[in-house]
N, C-alpha and C positions, 0 to 999 in steps of 0.2 A: 504493499500500499504506500502511495506516495504521501508524504508528510511535509507540509508546508510551514517551514519554521519562521513564521512571520512574527505578529505581535505577541505571540504566546511562547513563553519560554519554559514549558513544562519540563521540569528536569525529573528524569526517571531514578527511582529508588533513593531519593535524598529528600530532606526537608529544605525547601528554598529559603532564600534570604527573607528574614521575617521583618526586616526594617529597610526599605530601599528608597526612603524619602530624603531630602536633602537634609543635612545637619546644620540646623540653624544657629548652633552654638560654634560653628567653625568660623573663625574671623579671618582666616588666611586667604588672601587673594589669589594666591597661586599654589600648584600642588605641593603637598608636603606629606610625605610616607609617615612620618612619626606622628602627626595629628590625625591623618586619615584612618590609620590602624585603631585609633581610640573608638572608632564605629564598632570594632569587632568584640568589645567586651573583655572580661578578664580571662585569664589563662585557666583552663580546665583539662582533665584527663577523659579521654573518649576512647571507645572501641570500635574497630573497623573491620569489616569482611569485604572482600571484593575480587575481581577477576580482571585480568589483563588480556586482551585478545589481539589478534591481527585483523586486517579489513575484511577477511573472509570468515570472521568470527571463529577462528581457530585459537586455541588457548596458547599462550606464550610462556613457556617455561624459563626461568632463569632471568626475568626482568627484575630490575632492582626498584623497589617501591619504597618511597620514603613519606613519612608524615611527621612533621617536627623534627625531633632528633631520633626517631625510630626508624630503622631499615630493616627490610627483609627480602628475600627472593620468592618469587613465584614458584609454585610446585608444578607438577605435570599437568595439572588442569588450569594452570595460569592463576591459581587462587592464592590469595594472601590473607593473612589474619595478623593484625596489630592491635593489642590491648593496651589501654593505658596511655595512649599518644598524647602529647602536650599540645593542645591547639587552643584557639579562642572559643568563647562561648558561641560567637556568631559567625564564625569562619575558620574552616580548615582547608589546607592545600595539600593535596596529594599528588605526587609526582611518580612517573614510572619511566625507566630508562632501560634500553637494550641495544647492544651493537646492531647496526644495519637498520634502525628505526629512527625516526623523528621522535624527540621527546614527547612523551604524553603526560597529561595532568588532568586533574578534576579538583575544582573548589566546591565547597558546599557549607551548608550550616550543620554542624555536627549535633546530633540527638543523643539522649541517653539510649542504652541498648546498643545493639550492633548496626552500625552505619554501613549501608550497602553502596559499593562503588563498583562501577564498570568504565574500564578504560580501553579505548581501541586505537592500537598504534599503527601508524603509517609507514611503510617501507621508505627508507631514505634511498631512493633510486635516482642518480644523476640523469637529467634530462639532457644536458648538452654540457660540452666542455668549451670555455672560452679563454681568451688570453688577457692578462693584465696590459694597461697601457695603451688599450684601444677600446673604442665604443662598441658595444655589442648588444645585441637584443636576443632574448630567449622567450619563445613562446609556447603556449599550449594550442592544440586544435581549435578549442573554443574561441581563440582571439585574445584570451587573457595573457598577458606578457609584461616582462620587466626589461627596461633599457638602462644598461649599466654605462658609466663614463670611463670605466677602466681603472679606477683608483681603489685599491683594496689594502686591508690591514689585517694583521693577525691579532689573536685574543689579547697580546700584549701591547697593542698598538703601533707595532713595527710595520712599515711599509712593506707590501708582499708584491714579489714579481714572478711571474710564471704563469702556468696553467690554472684554471679555476672551474671546478666541477660545480654546476648548479643543479640543485634538485628543488622542484616546484610542486606545489600541490593547491589546487584551487578548491575550496569547500563551498559548495553551493547551499543556500538556505533550504532548498528542497530536497537535500540529501537526507534519506530516511535515518542515517546514523549520525546525524550532526550533533546530538548531544553527547555521543561517545567519542567523536573524533575532535571536537573543538578543545581548546586548552581551556582550564578553569571553568567558568560559567559566565553568563552575559551580564557581568557585574563589573562597574568601571568607576575610575577616578577621573572626573573632569578637569578641564584647565584651571578652573576656581576651586579645586579641592573638594568638590561636592561628589556625593554618591549619584550613581545613574544605573538604571537597568536599559539594555541596549535591545534595539531591533535590528538584526543583522541583515545586510544586504550582500553579504558575501565575505569570505575570508580567504587570505592568501599566506602560505608558508613558503619561504624561500631559505634554503640552506646552502651556504658556500664552503667549499672544501678546497684546500691546495694541494699540490702535487704529493705531499707527504701525508695527506689525510687530516691535516689540522684545519681547525675551524676558522673561516675569515669572515669579514664584515666589509662594509662600505668604508672607506678611508674617512676619518673625521674631517668635517668641513665640506664633504662632497654628498651627493644625492644620487638616487636612482628613481626613474619614472616608472609607476607600476599602472597597469591598465586591467581592471577586473571587468569580465563580462557580467551583466546583470541577469539574474534569473528571469526567464520568460514571464513567470507568474508575477513578478515585481517590477516590470518596465513601467507600467501605467502609473504605479503608485510611487516609484523612485523620485526623490527630491532632486532638484536641479544641481544642488550642492549638498554634501553630507560630511560630516566630522570623520577624521580618520582616527583610529585606535590602535596601539600596539599592545601586545601581551607581555607584561613584565614577568619573565619566568622565574625570577627570584621571589616576587611578592605574591603572584597567583591571581591577579586582576588586571583588567584592561586600563590603559591610560590614554587620555586624549592627546593627540599630536598631529595637527595639520588638517587640510581638507581636501576632499576629492570632488571633482566636477563631473557632472554627467555629460558625455558627448555620445550622442546616439543612443546605443543600448549598453553603453560601458561607462564605468567610473575610471577617471584619470586622476593621478596625484602623485606628489613627490615624497620620498621617504628618506631618512637618513641613516637608517640602520635596519637589519633584518632579524626577525624572528617571525611572529605571526602578526599580520596587519588585518584590520577588520573596517569594512565601510558600514558604519552604525548610526542610526538615528537614536538619541535618547527619547523615552518614551514613559509617561506617567503610569505606574503599575502598582498593583496591590498583590499581596500574597494570598493565594487560595489553596486551602487544604481540603482534601477529599478523602473520605475512608469508605471503602467498599466492604460490606459484610454479608454473611449469609443470614438465614432466618434465625439462627440462634445468637446471633450478634458477634459471630467470630469473624475477623479479618480475612478477606479473600486475597490470596496473593498472585501476581502475574497475570491479572486481568488488565485489558486495555482500557485507558480513559482518554478519550478524544475530545478536544475543545475546538470549537469553531467560531470565530469571531471575525469582525471588521470585513465581513462579505467574502471571506474565503471559502473556497469550495471543498477543501480537504481538511480533515482535523489534525491539529498537532497531538502526536500521541505519546503516552507515557504508560508505564506499567507498574502496578502497585507492588509494595515490597511485601515481606512475610507477614506484616501486621495489617494488610489490606490498605495501607496509607500511601498516598502521593501528594506532594505539595508543589506548587510552582508560582510563577509570576504571571499574571493575567492584566489586560489593559483594563484601567479605571474607566467608569463611566460608559460601559458598554455592555449590551445584552450578549451572552455567550451561549451557545448550544453545547451541552454536555451529553456525550455518548458513552456507554459502556459496552465493551466488546468481550467476547469469551476470549481465552488465551489465544494469542497471534497464531500460533503453529498447529494447534490441535483442532480448531474449528474454522469455518469460513468467517473471515474478519467482516464481511459485509453483514453478517448476523447481528444486528444491534440488539442487545438484550435489555437496555434501559436507555431512554433519552429524556432530557428535560431542558428547559431554558432556565438561565440563571443570570444574576446580575440585574441592573449595573451595580457595581461595588465602588464604594469610596473610600473604604478601609480594609485593612486586612480581615479576611473572613474564613472561618471554618464552617463548612456546610454540615447540617445534620448527616449522620450515617446514611448512605445509599444502601438500601437493602436488596439483595438479588435472591429471589426465591427460586427453587428448582422448578424445571418445566420439562416437557418432553425433548427439548433439544439441548439443555444445558443443565448439569448437575453440579453440585459442589460435595468435596469430601475433605475431611480432615485426616490427614496421613501422619500417623503418631508412631513413634518407636523410640528406641534407646540404642546407642552406639557405645560398644564396650571395647576394651583392649584385648589383648591376647590372654591376659590373665584373669578375663572376665570382669574386671573393675571399670567403672564408667570413664569414658574419655572425657577429659576436661578441657582439652584445646583441641578442637577438631571441627569438622562440619560433614553435612551430607549433601550430595547433588541429587536432586529428582530431574530426570530427563524424560521427554516425551516428543515425538514426532518433530525434532529439530529444536525444540526450546528447552529451557532448564530453569530450575530455581535452586537456590542455595540456602540451606538451613544450618547456622552455627549450633553447636550442641551446648547445652547448659547441664552440666553434671551428667553427661550422656544423653540427656533427652532432645529430640529433634521433632519438629512438627512442620507440616505444610498444610495450608488450607487453600484448595485450589478448584476452580472451575473446570469441567471437563465435559466432552460430548459423550452420550451414551454410546455413539458408533465408533468411539475411538478411546478405550478405556485403559489401554497398556501404558505403563511407565517402567522405568528402571530406578533404582536406588544405588549409589556407591558412596560409601562412608569413609573418612580419612582421619587418621589420628595424627595430628600435626606434631605432638611432642615426641612420638616414638617412630614416626615416619612409616606408619602401618597403614594399610588399606584394606577395604573389603572387595569382593568381587562386584561386578555390576549385575544386580540381581533383578529380575523381571518380576513385576506385580500388575495387578489391575485395580483400578479405583472401585470402591464401593461407597455408597451413600448410606448414613451420613459420616462413617468412620472408616477409615482403611487402618487396621491396627497390625503394625508390622512385627512388632515384638522387638528382639534384640539381634542386631547386627554386631558381628565381631570384626573388627578391624585388625587382621592378622594376614599379612600377605602370604605366609606359608601355607595357609589354609585354602584349598581350592574347592573343597566341598564340605558341607556341614549339615546338621539339623540341630536346631535350637529350640527350647521351649521354656516357658515360665508359668508356674502355678501360683496364683494369688500374687503377693508380694514377696515371694520367696527368691532366693538367689537363682539366677538363671542357669539352665543347664545346656552345656554344649556338647554336641556328640561329633566328635571328628575322627573316630576309629572305625573301621569296618563299614563305612558308609556305602550303601548301595542303593541303586536305583533300577528296577526291572520290571518287565511285563510279561504275563503268562497269557496264552491264547493268541487270538488273531484280532488284529484291529480291521475295521471298528466293530465286528460282529460279536465277538466274546473276549473280553480283556480283563484281567486283574493287574492293577497297577500296585507295586509294593515299593516302599521306601523305608530304609531302616538304618540305624547307626548307633554306636556304642562311644563311651569315654573310658578313661583309666580307671574309674571307680566301678566299671561294668554296669553303669546306668545305661539303659537302652531305650529305644522307641521304635515302634512297628507301626506304620500307616499303611492300609490298603483300601483299594476302591475298585469299582467295576466300570471305570471309564478312564480313558487317556485324552480325552478332548478338553482342552482349555475351558474353563467356565467356573461358575460358583455352585458349590454343592453343600449338601447337609449330611447329617449322619446316616441318612438313607442310602447314601451313595459311598461314602468314606466312614472308616472306623480306625480308632487309634487304641494300642494298648502298649504299656510300657511303665518303666520305674516312676513311682509317685502319681501316676494317673490311673492306675488299674486299667480297666476295659472301658472304653466309651464308645458305645454303639449307638443305634436308632432307639431313641427314647423321647417321650415328650418332655422330659426334664433336661434334656441336652440340647443346647442351642448352638453348639459348635458349627462354625461355617467355614468350609474348605475352599479356598480360592487356588484353583490350579492354573497359574498365570502362563506357563510355558511348558511344552513337552517337545523336548528336542530329539533329534535323531540319535543313534547310537554314539557315544562320545561327546554328545552335547548335553545341555542341562535341563533336567526337570526342576521348575521352581513352583514352590506352593507356599501359600501362608493359611494358618488357621487361627482361628479366635472365637471366643464365646464363653458360654459356661456349662457346667456339668454338675452333676449330683452323684455324691457317693455317701457312705454310711457316716461321713463326718460333716455332710452339708453341702452347700452349693459353692463350687469354686470358679474361678476364671482361669482361662488357659489362652495363652498366646503363643505362636511358634512360626518358624520359618525353616523350610527345607530347600536347600540349594544343592542339588545332587546331580553327579554326572551319570547319565543313563548308560546301563552297562549291557542291556540287550533290548 
């Protein structure tokens, strides 16, 4: 879906800047970083979880992520976790660097709990090689270009002579990934030291490298001419002149510097140095906060929230975090159409499941919760479980990834516990989970499941890379039991006419569990189709007092996995008990 990034600056998975009005107490007539940062509030410690990806949305391993004085490396999934980072109450700046890529960043207002961050990094691919000492023009096919006068210097201010590699990236407002690709957020310091929120008409990144790979820039006292193609959707609304802004890679916000003039369908201006440059109009905005919940009041994660304002045809999209929350900056004094869409990947995004008109707003606003009820086309499920270490103790520093149909959600663990509350389509219920123990660098397999409404109870996942198949179960609140010895999965009879599916395993204490049923077709079943017998549970078969539900999520070929979850209640001589479990077993025949 095309997303026009016009007057709305909806920031995915972050709380937007809560105060973007001018600071009337600021008496400075010119920009001053020391007084400007007083807008950010006091120093606080906040927790962050995020992912760094490339422009194809593939995770980037080994990217260096820095927040305040805290630095970590992303793992194989591009995930990073930083707890207790020192930031400001109303401003946090996150940077990501990796060889071969343009430096990435994100700015946000940090909240309590886990702040979710996603950064998309752009490959640093030279477009052209030019020579110092002569005027040169480097252009993109769109007509966006830069004209250099030939004077360059290195990072220490020394004159540079020789070949210059030029990498360029033009970020259009209509790019659906603009909120992930652009640096920081659309928050700026004006020439009069005031705060501003920006409407972008296009951004340009230029990086210059010498023959030895060293970073270069325009020589002090010289300029370059930049020409930016205006997005077709904005040509009619683009003003005849517009302020230019550069991104301060040290501070994490945009700074006003110069003016660009509209020439035909392009903006033309002069700049004195390079990082990111932005053709932006300051615009009065307010902060809007929206929370999407299910019928029980639980926040729904990963649903699309689209806002349409100012006569635009397409919505500006953002996706709710694990609490169902999304906040952003919207134009004041305008009526806005708000649409809610199911998860972008698992359903047709043209299927609007909720729509309303909101505004106009004259002040920061938090809307009442928007309730999404189940329907024949969309359902919600709360996926809950526990992530444990190899020794069966709870993971205290880790996360779980829920993946489905090209999309994903990330849940940090709290003393082992994780949860996702997601909307799904009844025609597309399958998802996978993979857990990671960041402290011990252990992981689970990627295990298949199916959503069930209203709760999908996963039970316990064990992050232990040496384990490739297991059965685990937990009775009431007792210690989880993990069976990793003599684990087997087999069938007897012929598929599909007559079949008995069996799953079994043991542990070092000779605790065991045996599951069998009369089908190998993935689906949801009761004790009329499946039975359990084993240590602690006794025999659980067909009975009106047993409510165990068996979800056969995947039945692979020989050598592939059989995945099943089971949960519910059963009754024995000691009363009613709860049972949850997971079977992730390689099929033997």
